[in-house]
C-alpha positions as CSV (number, residue, x, y, z in Angstrom):
1,M,13.0,4.9,0.6
2,S,13.6,6.2,-3.0
3,E,12.9,10.0,-4.1
4,V,9.5,10.7,-5.5
5,K,9.3,9.9,-9.7
6,K,7.6,11.8,-12.5
7,A,5.8,8.4,-14.3
8,N,6.8,8.4,-17.5
9,L,5.4,5.4,-19.6
10,D,8.3,5.2,-22.0
11,E,10.8,4.5,-19.0
12,I,8.1,1.1,-17.8
13,E,9.6,-2.3,-18.4
14,V,8.4,-5.7,-16.9
15,G,10.4,-6.2,-13.4
16,Q,10.9,-3.0,-12.5
17,K,10.4,-2.7,-8.7
18,A,9.7,0.3,-6.1
19,F,9.0,-0.2,-2.1
20,V,8.3,2.3,0.6
21,E,8.4,1.6,4.3
22,R,6.6,3.3,7.1
23,A,5.5,2.5,11.2
24,F,1.7,3.2,12.0
25,D,1.7,5.0,15.7
26,E,-1.6,5.6,18.1
27,A,-1.8,8.5,16.2
28,A,-1.7,7.5,13.0
29,V,-4.3,4.7,13.7
30,R,-6.7,7.7,15.4
31,T,-6.4,10.1,12.8
32,F,-7.4,7.0,10.7
33,A,-9.9,6.2,12.5
34,E,-11.3,10.2,12.7
35,L,-11.0,10.4,8.5
36,S,-12.7,7.1,7.6
37,G,-15.3,7.1,10.4
38,D,-14.1,3.1,11.1
39,F,-13.9,3.8,15.1
40,N,-14.0,-0.3,15.6
41,P,-12.5,-0.6,19.1
42,V,-10.1,-3.7,17.5
43,H,-7.9,-0.5,16.6
44,L,-8.4,1.9,19.2
45,D,-8.9,-0.1,22.3
46,A,-6.5,-2.0,24.2
47,D,-8.8,-3.6,26.6
48,F,-11.0,-4.5,23.7
49,A,-8.6,-5.8,21.6
50,A,-6.8,-8.2,24.4
51,G,-10.1,-10.2,24.1
52,T,-9.8,-10.2,20.2
53,R,-7.8,-13.5,18.2
54,F,-4.8,-10.5,17.8
55,G,-4.2,-9.9,21.3
56,K,-3.8,-6.2,20.9
57,P,-5.0,-3.4,18.6
58,I,-4.4,-3.3,15.2
59,V,-3.5,-0.8,12.2
60,H,-7.0,-0.7,9.5
61,G,-6.4,-3.0,7.1
62,L,-7.3,0.2,4.2
63,L,-4.3,2.4,6.4
64,T,-1.7,-0.5,5.8
65,A,-3.2,-0.6,1.9
66,S,-2.9,2.9,1.6
67,L,1.1,2.6,1.4
68,I,0.4,1.0,-1.5
69,S,-0.8,4.0,-3.2
70,T,2.3,5.8,-2.1
71,V,4.4,3.5,-3.9
72,V,2.9,3.6,-6.9
73,G,2.2,7.2,-7.2
74,T,5.2,8.5,-6.1
75,R,8.0,5.8,-7.0
76,L,6.4,3.2,-9.9
77,P,4.8,4.3,-12.2
78,G,5.1,7.4,-10.3
79,Q,3.5,11.0,-10.1
80,G,0.6,11.6,-12.5
81,S,-0.1,7.9,-12.8
82,I,-4.0,7.2,-12.1
83,Y,-5.2,4.0,-10.3
84,V,-7.4,1.7,-12.7
85,S,-8.2,-1.0,-10.5
86,Q,-6.0,-2.4,-7.0
87,T,-7.0,-6.3,-5.8
88,L,-6.2,-6.8,-2.2
89,R,-5.9,-9.7,0.2
90,F,-5.6,-9.4,3.9
91,R,-3.2,-12.0,5.3
92,A,-2.1,-11.3,8.3
93,P,-2.5,-8.4,11.2
94,V,-0.1,-5.1,11.0
95,F,0.1,-4.1,14.9
96,V,0.7,-0.4,15.8
97,G,4.5,0.3,15.9
98,D,5.2,-2.3,13.0
99,T,7.2,-1.1,10.1
100,V,5.3,-2.1,7.1
101,R,7.3,-2.5,3.7
102,A,4.7,-1.8,0.4
103,E,6.1,-3.1,-2.6
104,A,5.2,-2.8,-6.6
105,E,6.9,-4.9,-9.3
106,V,6.0,-4.3,-12.7
107,T,4.2,-7.3,-14.3
108,E,2.9,-6.1,-17.7
109,V,3.3,-2.9,-19.4
110,H,0.3,-2.2,-22.0
111,R,1.7,0.6,-24.0
112,E,-1.3,1.1,-26.4
113,R,-3.8,1.6,-23.6
114,R,-0.8,3.5,-21.5
115,R,-1.5,0.9,-18.8
116,V,0.8,-0.9,-16.2
117,A,0.0,-4.1,-14.0
118,L,1.7,-4.3,-10.9
119,A,2.1,-7.1,-8.3
120,T,1.7,-5.1,-4.7
121,R,2.3,-6.5,-1.3
122,C,3.3,-5.7,1.8
123,L,5.1,-6.9,4.4
124,V,6.4,-6.6,8.0
125,G,9.5,-8.1,8.3
126,E,9.3,-11.2,6.2
127,R,5.9,-11.8,7.0
128,V,3.6,-10.9,3.9
129,V,0.6,-9.1,5.1
130,I,-1.7,-8.1,2.1
131,T,-1.3,-8.6,-1.6
132,G,-3.1,-7.4,-4.6
133,E,-2.7,-6.6,-8.0
134,A,-2.8,-2.6,-9.1
135,V,-4.1,-1.2,-13.0
136,M,-2.3,2.1,-13.3
137,W,-3.2,4.1,-16.1
138,V,0.6,6.0,-17.2
139,P,1.3,9.4,-19.1
140,S,3.9,8.9,-21.7
141,E,6.8,11.5,-22.1
142,E,5.4,14.3,-24.7
């Protein structure tokens, strides 16, 4: 995982990429449930989840997607950037203990509006679990 970086629009170019990786354990899933109020048993109850199409508990989709916020807020564009929008498409489940890699790639830079568009995705190994696009407002070096 790369270091936290201060956002600077003047240094951002199309094609730049960044990522973060993390695994979510049962404690993280439980904490997210408590913070969000989403106590759906598919995330928290192994017996219940065994009877679903997943067969075992899955990590909340938005907990997984929060890693996209981590990568755009700390790596690319970086600290000081502000979310304008984010689309998400949930393509596959993430199971407790899976290592998730969240990636962002700059697809457009609009210097006059101080905005950057990024293709975003989360993977578990080679399996794509979330895709989307982020638009960020980015400060310039002043």
